[in-house]
C-alpha positions in Angstrom: 0.0 0.0 0.0 2.8 2.4 -0.7 1.1 4.9 -3.1 -2.2 4.6 -1.3 -0.6 5.0 2.1 1.2 8.2 1.0 -2.0 9.7 -0.4 -4.1 8.8 2.5 -1.5 10.1 5.0 -1.3 13.5 3.2 -5.1 13.8 3.3 -5.2 13.2 7.0 -2.1 15.0 8.2 -2.4 18.0 5.9 -6.1 18.1 4.7 -5.9 21.7 3.7 -2.8 21.3 1.6 -4.2 18.1 0.1 -7.5 19.6 -0.9 -6.0 22.8 -2.1 -4.0 20.7 -4.6 -7.1 18.8 -5.7 -9.0 22.1 -6.2 -6.6 23.1 -8.9 -8.3 20.5 -11.2 -11.5 22.7 -11.6 -12.0 26.2 -13.0 -12.8 29.0 -10.4 -14.3 32.3 -11.1 -12.5 33.5 -7.9 -10.0 30.9 -6.5 -10.3 30.3 -2.8 -7.7 31.7 -0.5 -9.1 29.7 2.5 -9.5 25.9 2.2 -11.3 25.0 5.4 -13.4 27.1 7.7 -14.0 25.6 11.1 -15.4 28.7 12.8 -18.8 27.1 13.3 -17.6 23.6 14.0 -19.0 21.0 13.8 -20.5 22.8 10.8 -17.4 22.9 8.6 -17.2 24.7 5.2 -14.8 24.0 2.4 -13.3 26.8 0.1 -15.5 29.5 1.8 -14.3 32.5 -0.2 -14.1 30.7 -3.6 -16.5 31.3 -6.5 -17.3 29.1 -9.4 -20.1 27.7 -11.5 -20.7 23.9 -11.6 -22.3 24.0 -15.1 -19.3 25.8 -16.5 -17.0 23.1 -15.1 -19.3 20.3 -16.4 -20.0 21.7 -19.9 -18.7 25.1 -21.0 -15.0 24.6 -20.2 -14.9 21.5 -22.4 -16.4 23.3 -25.3 -13.9 26.2 -24.8 -11.1 23.6 -24.8 -12.1 22.6 -28.4 -14.0 19.4 -27.4 -17.5 20.5 -28.3 -17.9 17.8 -30.9 -17.3 15.0 -28.4 -20.4 13.1 -27.2 -21.4 14.3 -23.7 -24.6 12.4 -23.1 -25.9 9.2 -24.7 -29.5 8.4 -24.0 -30.2 4.7 -24.6 -33.8 3.5 -23.9 -34.2 -0.3 -23.8 -38.0 0.4 -23.7 -38.4 2.5 -26.8 -35.4 1.2 -28.6 -34.2 4.7 -29.3 -30.7 6.1 -28.9 -29.9 9.8 -28.9 -26.6 11.6 -28.4 -25.8 15.2 -27.4 -22.3 16.5 -28.0 -20.8 18.9 -25.4 -21.7 21.8 -27.7 -25.3 20.7 -28.1 -25.6 20.1 -24.4 -24.3 23.6 -23.8 -26.9 25.0 -26.1 -29.8 23.1 -24.6 -28.8 23.8 -21.0 -28.4 27.5 -21.7 -31.8 27.6 -23.4 -33.5 25.8 -20.6 -31.8 27.9 -18.0 -33.4 30.8 -19.9 -36.8 29.1 -19.6 -36.3 28.9 -15.8 -35.1 32.5 -15.6 -38.1 33.6 -17.7 -40.4 32.0 -15.1 -38.7 34.0 -12.4 -36.2 31.5 -11.1 -33.2 33.3 -9.6 -30.0 32.4 -7.7 -30.9 30.5 -4.6 -34.4 29.5 -5.7 -35.4 25.9 -5.6 -36.5 23.8 -8.5 -38.0 20.3 -8.0 -37.3 17.9 -10.9 -39.6 14.9 -11.3 -38.5 13.2 -14.5 -37.8 9.7 -15.8 -34.4 8.6 -17.2 -34.3 10.9 -20.2 -31.7 13.4 -21.4 -33.9 16.2 -20.2 -33.2 15.2 -16.6 -29.5 16.0 -17.1 -30.4 19.3 -19.0 -32.7 20.4 -16.1 -30.1 19.8 -13.4 -27.4 21.6 -15.3 -29.7 24.5 -16.1 -30.4 25.0 -12.5 -26.7 24.9 -11.7 -26.1 27.4 -14.5 -28.2 30.2 -13.0 -27.4 29.3 -9.3 -30.8 27.7 -8.6 -30.9 24.8 -6.2 -32.4 21.6 -7.7 -34.1 18.9 -5.8 -34.6 15.7 -7.9 -37.4 13.4 -6.8 -37.3 9.8 -8.0 -40.1 9.2 -10.5 -41.3 6.1 -8.6 -42.5 8.2 -5.6 -46.2 8.8 -5.2 -48.0 12.2 -4.7 -47.8 12.3 -0.9 -44.0 11.7 -0.9 -43.6 14.4 -3.6 -45.8 16.8 -1.6 -43.7 16.3 1.5 -40.6 17.4 -0.5 -42.5 20.4 -2.0 -43.3 21.6 1.5 -39.8 21.3 2.7 -38.0 22.7 -0.4 -40.6 25.3 -1.3 -39.7 25.3 -5.0 -40.5 28.1 -7.4 -40.9 25.7 -10.3 -41.5 21.9 -10.9 -40.0 20.3 -13.9 -41.7 17.1 -15.1 -42.6 14.9 -18.1 -45.9 13.7 -19.4 -45.0 10.1 -18.5 -42.5 7.6 -17.5 -42.1 4.1 -19.1 -41.8 0.8 -17.3 -41.8 -2.1 -19.7 -45.1 -2.0 -21.6 -46.6 0.3 -19.0 -47.0 4.1 -19.5 -47.0 5.9 -16.2 -48.6 9.4 -16.3 -46.6 11.9 -14.3 -48.7 15.0 -14.5 -51.6 13.7 -12.4 -49.1 12.8 -9.7 -47.6 16.3 -9.8 -50.9 18.0 -9.8 -52.1 15.9 -6.8 -48.9 16.7 -4.9 -49.3 20.4 -5.6 -52.9 20.2 -4.4 -51.8 18.5 -1.2 -48.8 20.7 -0.5 -48.9 23.9 1.4 -46.0 25.3 -0.6 -47.4 26.0 -4.1 -44.9 26.4 -7.0 -45.4 29.2 -9.5 -45.2 27.0 -12.6 -44.8 23.4 -13.8 -42.7 22.8 -17.0 -43.7 19.6 -18.8 -41.7 17.6 -21.3 -44.2 15.9 -23.6 -43.1 12.3 -24.5 -44.4 10.6 -27.7 -46.1 7.8 -25.7 -48.4 10.1 -23.9 -49.3 13.8 -24.5 -50.5 15.3 -21.3 -53.3 17.8 -21.1 -51.8 21.0 -19.6 -53.5 23.0 -16.9 -53.3 26.6 -15.9 -50.0 26.1 -14.0 -48.4 24.1 -16.8 -45.9 25.2 -19.5 -44.9 23.1 -22.5 -41.1 22.6 -22.3 -40.4 22.5 -26.0 -42.4 25.6 -26.8 -40.8 27.5 -23.9 -37.3 26.4 -24.9 -37.8 27.6 -28.5 -38.9 31.1 -27.2 -36.3 31.5 -24.5 -33.0 33.4 -24.7 -30.0 31.5 -23.6 -28.9 32.3 -20.0 -25.3 33.1 -19.1 -23.7 31.2 -16.2 -24.0 32.9 -12.7 -21.0 32.6 -10.4 -21.9 31.3 -6.9 -20.0 30.9 -3.7 -18.4 27.5 -3.2 -20.5 27.1 -0.1 -23.8 27.9 -1.9 -26.0 24.8 -2.3 -26.0 23.1 -5.6 -28.8 20.7 -4.7 -31.0 19.2 -2.1 -31.5 15.4 -2.2 -34.1 13.9 0.2 -33.2 10.7 2.0 -35.3 8.6 4.4 -35.2 9.5 8.0 -36.0 7.1 10.8 -38.9 9.4 11.8 -40.6 9.1 8.4 -39.9 12.8 7.6 -37.5 13.0 4.7 -34.1 14.7 5.4 -32.9 17.2 2.8 -29.2 16.5 2.3 -27.5 19.6 1.0 -24.6 19.5 -1.4 -22.5 22.6 -1.9 -21.0 23.7 -5.2 -17.2 23.9 -4.6 -16.5 20.9 -2.4 -18.8 18.8 -4.6 -16.9 19.7 -7.8 -13.5 19.2 -6.3 -14.4 15.8 -4.6 -16.1 14.3 -7.6 -13.3 15.3 -10.0 -10.8 13.8 -7.6 -12.9 10.6 -7.3 -12.9 9.9 -11.0 -9.2 10.0 -11.2 -8.3 8.4 -7.9 -11.0 5.8 -7.4 -12.3 5.0 -10.9 -9.2 5.7 -13.0 -11.5 7.3 -15.6 -10.5 10.1 -17.9 -11.8 12.6 -20.6 -13.3 11.1 -23.7 -14.0 7.7 -22.1 -17.5 6.3 -22.1 -18.8 5.9 -18.6 -22.1 4.2 -17.6 -23.8 4.3 -14.3 -26.9 2.0 -14.4 -28.9 3.8 -11.8 -31.5 6.6 -11.7 -30.9 10.4 -11.5 -33.4 10.4 -8.5 -30.8 8.8 -6.3 -27.4 10.0 -5.2 -25.6 7.6 -7.5 -27.3 9.2 -10.4 -26.5 12.7 -9.2 -22.9 12.0 -8.7 -22.0 9.4 -11.3 -24.6 9.7 -14.1 -24.5 13.5 -14.3 -21.9 15.5 -12.5 -18.7 13.4 -12.1 -18.4 12.1 -15.7 -19.2 15.6 -17.2 -16.8 17.3 -14.8 -13.9 15.3 -16.2 -15.1 15.5 -19.8 -16.2 11.9 -20.2 -19.2 10.6 -22.1 -22.0 9.5 -19.8 -24.7 6.9 -20.7 -28.3 7.7 -19.5 -30.1 4.3 -19.6 -33.8 3.9 -19.4 -34.7 0.3 -18.5 -33.9 -2.6 -16.2 -31.2 -5.2 -16.5 -33.7 -7.9 -17.4 -37.1 -7.8 -19.1 -36.2 -4.9 -21.4 -36.1 -7.0 -23.5 -33.9 -9.6 -21.9 -30.9 -10.4 -19.7 -28.5 -9.4 -22.5 -29.5 -5.7 -22.5 -26.6 -4.6 -20.3 -24.0 -6.3 -22.4 -25.4 -4.9 -25.7 -25.2 -1.4 -24.3 -21.6 -1.9 -23.5 -20.9 -3.2 -27.0 -23.0 -0.5 -28.7 -21.2 2.4 -27.0 -17.8 1.1 -26.1 -18.3 1.5 -22.4 -15.1 1.5 -20.4 -16.5 1.4 -16.9 -19.8 0.2 -15.6 -21.2 1.2 -12.2 -24.3 -0.6 -10.9 -25.9 -2.3 -7.9 -25.6 -5.9 -6.9 -29.3 -6.3 -7.4 -28.9 -5.8 -11.2 -26.3 -8.5 -11.4 -28.4 -10.9 -9.3 -31.3 -10.3 -11.6 -29.2 -11.0 -14.7 -27.6 -14.1 -13.1 -31.0 -15.5 -12.3 -32.1 -15.2 -15.9 -28.8 -16.1 -17.5 -26.8 -18.2 -15.0 -24.3 -19.5 -17.7 -23.8 -15.9 -19.0 -24.8 -16.9 -22.6 -25.7 -13.3 -23.3 -22.3 -12.2 -22.2 -20.7 -14.6 -24.6 -22.9 -13.3 -27.4 -21.8 -9.7 -26.9 -18.5 -8.0 -27.5 -17.7 -6.4 -24.1 -14.0 -6.1 -24.8 -14.1 -2.3 -24.2 -15.1 -2.9 -20.5 -12.3 -2.4 -18.1 -13.9 -2.5 -14.7 -17.2 -3.2 -13.1 -17.9 -1.1 -10.0 -20.6 -2.1 -7.5 -22.2 -0.1 -4.7 -25.6 0.7 -3.1 -25.8 -2.5 -1.0 -23.7 -5.4 0.2 -22.1 -7.3 -2.6 -22.5 -10.9 -1.6 -19.6 -13.3 -2.4 -21.6 -15.5 -4.8 -22.6 -12.5 -7.0 -19.0 -11.2 -6.9 -17.5 -14.5 -8.0 -20.1 -15.0 -10.8 -19.5 -11.6 -12.2 -15.7 -11.8 -12.0 -15.6 -15.2 -13.7 -18.1 -14.4 -16.4 -17.1 -10.9 -17.3 -13.3 -11.4 -17.1 -12.7 -7.9 -15.6 -12.0 -6.6 -12.0 -15.2 -6.4 -10.0 -14.8 -3.7 -7.4 -17.1 -3.1 -4.5 -17.2 0.2 -2.7 -19.2 1.9 0.0 -20.8 5.3 0.5 -24.0 7.1 1.4 -26.4 9.7 0.1 -25.0 12.0 2.8 -21.4 11.6 1.7 -22.1 12.0 -2.1 -19.0 10.0 -3.0 -17.2 6.9 -1.8 -16.1 6.5 1.8 -14.2 3.2 1.2 -13.0 1.9 -2.1 -10.3 0.1 -4.1 -8.5 3.1 -5.5 -7.8 2.0 -9.1 -6.2 5.3 -10.1 -3.9 5.4 -7.1 -2.9 1.8 -6.3 -5.1 -1.2 -7.3 -5.3 -3.5 -4.4 -6.3 -7.2 -4.0 -10.0 -7.8 -3.7 -11.5 -9.3 -0.6 -15.1 -10.5 -1.2 -17.4 -8.8 1.3 -15.1 -5.8 1.8 -15.3 -2.3 0.3 -11.5 -2.3 0.6 -9.9 0.7 2.4 -10.9 4.2 3.5 -10.7 6.8 0.7 -8.3 9.7 1.3 -10.1 12.4 3.3 -12.2 10.0 5.3 -11.0 9.2 8.8 -12.9 5.9 9.2 -13.0 4.4 12.7 -14.7 1.5 14.4 -15.9 2.3 17.9 -17.7 0.6 20.8 -20.8 2.1 22.5 -18.5 4.4 24.5 -16.8 5.8 21.4 -13.5 3.9 22.0 -11.6 2.4 19.1 -11.9 -1.4 18.9 -9.2 -3.9 17.9 -8.9 -5.1 14.3 -11.5 -7.7 13.5 -13.9 -6.5 16.2 -17.4 -5.2 15.1 -18.6 -1.8 16.2 -20.2 1.4 14.9 -18.6 2.8 11.7 -17.9 6.5 12.3 -15.8 9.1 10.4 -13.7 11.7 12.2 -14.6 15.4 11.6 -14.2 17.4 9.5 -15.7 15.3 6.7 -13.9 15.8 3.4 -15.2 18.1 0.6 -18.3 16.9 -1.3 -20.0 15.5 1.8 -23.1 17.1 3.3 -22.4 20.4 5.2 -25.9 20.3 6.7 -29.5 19.4 6.2 -31.8 21.8 4.3 -33.1 24.4 6.8 -32.2 22.1 9.7 -28.7 22.6 11.1 -29.6 21.3 14.5 -31.3 18.2 13.0 -28.0 17.5 11.2 -26.0 17.8 14.4 -28.5 15.7 16.4 -28.8 13.0 13.7 -25.2 12.6 12.8 -22.7 14.4 15.1 -24.0 14.0 18.6 -23.8 10.2 19.4 -20.0 10.2 19.2 -18.8 13.9 19.5 -16.1 14.8 17.0 -17.3 12.1 14.6 -20.0 11.6 11.9 -22.2 8.6 12.7 -22.7 6.6 9.5 -25.5 4.4 11.0 -23.7 1.3 9.8 -21.9 -1.4 11.8 -18.8 -3.2 10.6 -15.1 -3.8 11.3 -11.6 -3.2 10.0 -9.4 -6.3 9.4 -5.7 -6.6 10.1 -4.9 -5.2 6.6 -7.1 -2.1 7.1 -9.9 -3.4 4.8 -13.4 -2.2 5.8 -16.3 -4.7 6.1 -19.7 -3.0 6.4 -22.2 -5.5 8.0 -25.5 -3.5 7.8 -27.6 -0.7 9.1 -27.9 0.0 12.8 -31.1 2.2 12.5 -34.6 1.7 11.1 -33.8 2.5 7.5 -33.9 -0.5 5.1 -32.0 -0.8 1.8 -34.1 -2.2 -1.1 -32.0 -2.7 -4.2 -29.8 0.2 -3.3 -32.7 2.4 -2.4 -32.9 3.6 1.2 -36.5 3.6 2.6 -37.7 4.7 5.9 -39.7 2.1 7.8 -41.5 5.1 9.4 -42.8 6.3 6.1 -44.0 2.8 5.2 -45.7 2.3 8.6 -47.4 5.7 8.3 -48.9 4.6 5.0 -50.1 1.2 6.4 -51.6 2.8 9.5 -53.9 4.7 7.2 -55.8 1.5 6.5 -59.1 1.3 8.6 -58.4 -2.2 9.7 -55.0 -1.6 11.1 -54.6 -1.2 14.9 -50.8 -1.2 14.9 -48.0 -2.1 12.5 -44.3 -2.5 12.1 -42.1 -2.8 9.1 -38.8 -4.7 9.1 -36.2 -5.3 6.5 -35.6 -9.0 5.8 -32.8 -10.5 3.6 -33.6 -11.1 0.0 -31.4 -12.9 -2.4 -32.2 -10.6 -5.3 -32.7 -7.1 -3.8 -30.6 -7.4 -0.7 -33.5 -6.5 1.6 -37.2 -6.3 1.2 -39.8 -4.8 3.6 -42.1 -7.1 5.5 -45.1 -5.6 7.2 -46.4 -7.0 10.5 -50.0 -5.9 11.1 -52.3 -6.3 14.1 -56.0 -5.7 13.1 -58.5 -3.8 15.1 -60.6 -5.8 17.4 -64.3 -6.3 16.7 -64.1 -5.9 12.9 -65.2 -8.5 10.4 -62.0 -8.2 8.5 -61.1 -10.4 5.5 -57.4 -11.0 6.0 -56.5 -11.7 2.4 -58.4 -8.5 1.3 -56.6 -6.4 4.0 -53.2 -7.7 2.8 -53.9 -6.8 -0.8 -55.3 -3.4 0.2 -52.2 -2.6 2.3 -49.9 -3.5 -0.5 -51.8 -1.2 -2.9 -52.0 1.6 -0.2 -48.3 1.6 0.2 -47.8 1.7 -3.5 -50.2 4.6 -3.8 -48.7 6.5 -0.9 -45.0 5.8 -1.0 -44.6 4.4 -4.5 -43.7 1.2 -6.3 -40.1 1.6 -5.1 -41.2 0.4 -1.6 -41.6 -3.1 -3.1 -43.8 -4.2 -0.3 -45.4 -7.6 -1.1 -45.4 -9.5 2.2 -48.0 -8.5 4.9 -48.3 -10.8 7.9 -51.4 -10.5 10.1 -50.4 -11.0 13.7 -52.2 -11.0 17.1 -49.9 -8.3 18.5 -46.4 -6.8 18.2 -43.7 -7.3 20.8 -43.1 -4.2 22.9 -41.1 -2.9 25.8 -43.0 -1.6 28.8 -42.5 1.9 27.5 -44.3 1.0 24.3 -41.3 0.7 22.0 -41.8 -1.9 19.3 -38.9 -4.5 19.3 -38.0 -4.4 15.7 -34.5 -5.9 16.4 -36.1 -9.0 17.9 -38.5 -9.4 15.0 -35.6 -9.1 12.5 -33.7 -11.8 14.4 -36.7 -14.1 14.3 -37.3 -13.5 10.6 -33.7 -14.3 9.8 -33.7 -17.4 11.9 -31.4 -16.1 14.6 -31.9 -16.8 18.3 -31.3 -13.5 20.0 -31.6 -12.7 23.7 -35.1 -11.3 24.4 -34.8 -7.9 26.2 -35.8 -8.1 29.8 -38.0 -5.0 29.3 -40.4 -6.9 27.0 -44.0 -6.4 28.1 -45.5 -9.4 26.2 -43.0 -12.2 25.6 -45.7 -14.6 24.6 -46.2 -12.7 21.4 -42.8 -13.8 20.2 -44.0 -17.4 20.0 -46.8 -16.4 17.6 -44.3 -14.3 15.6 -41.9 -17.3 15.1 -44.6 -19.2 13.5 -45.6 -16.3 11.2 -42.2 -15.1 10.3 -40.6 -18.5 9.8 -43.6 -20.2 8.2 
């Protein structure tokens, strides 16, 4: 670990010098003279007196450097069968024009814009257009239902919503505008306008609040980029909180651009002109960082893919995309590989495609199980690299740094802490534990650039949620251990957020939806292991006494209720009707005990349990 050890040491012993050096890789309107501001610790700020524009760094500077004819964005839809490419010059033109649309609707520096779009080129255009004029975008995953969207509207209070007439899922056409209108009706914060991209599969009927994107873009004057402070927010991305209320993770402009540019070189060994594909959705942090911003910041070509790994049309879709576009690096979640392996265990589709351009497969979003790792490594013939990070951090915490010093792979490990992250494993008292001993995974403050500086409008909630349990450290909410070689093994969440196919979902939000059913007296949702998606939610429901309830009907209605309230992303299919839920004497539901039962583990029953007899009933339900 010579090269890695040197780089990591520099990042921890002289973080200001280290990050000042990395900051020279981006273009500044006013270069920073101060690297780190700790005056309001634990709320640290990076490059506080610097000014820049993220859109200029992701688009304009590449055109100015003479690379305007290089493909910037390739949209490949496995659903429609269409492929469209925008060069950097074309992307610059479209972004400037749509920035003009937003400006014409009154959007100014610091205003928020909610983006609710499927996986189309316009999602990239809308995000960059916001960055161009200093507006703050908040992308909401298109699978969320109206109540979830309304909650985000009330928190972000956007001036404008940007949406499409529909999304596509296989043969299904999913109308978006009715969801947006229902969310606007339900929200207290009303946007001034809705901009709608009309897709050929469905033309939406526009209402008084709505504007046709294409028409507005034709009439708009291009907008010039607006310099912003490095500490000004670039975006808000909502992630599940254990209370059910979404948390608005803030990403600043300066630290974000510096960190993502560094990550592409150091972690992914990716460079300008290469074709990079992240098979995710722009609604998640992976899509923000590694579909949109990071590839464009370094002048790569990014693939925006609409579809799933199987079923659109088959398990060979991924490999054909690699062959068609000459993809050098693929980044996806283990769920995608498990789905492909299930349909094509002998990798016949891999053999039928030319994937010789592929150099590395990167995996993140959930635990990469050894079976999936070994299958992918054997069938693809390229390094399969797991790495670990969070919505809050915005870029990897632990990784195998391919651009610094490639290291041996240990299945089940995300390899080593990335430079800038002081990863520690501590016990309940905050003391470091020996190698090989499990504990809470924490990160010493200050966090590196690109990580969240706070939560939107909620500094104290940020401090209480992440920085209070172990003062001087950021609480990741995950448990794990460091082995004798310094490799990090992340074993799972320690809170009540579950991870479904790389998507973090609050059990509180799911329970709030279920509790709305008239038959439900009380409920709990736990995450249980699933071979394909990593985890799936399982609902345990006690029905109200005295009602003539049809259990099968109630189960079906709850599944539909969660889909309507939270969205299909919740993937709730299993609803168990139980007599009661195990609780402590103070009324706290014992989710940990229920998870242990569901996973077939015998765990000590807390002495504070009020109704231990309930556990016997649950064993039959959960293990049946």
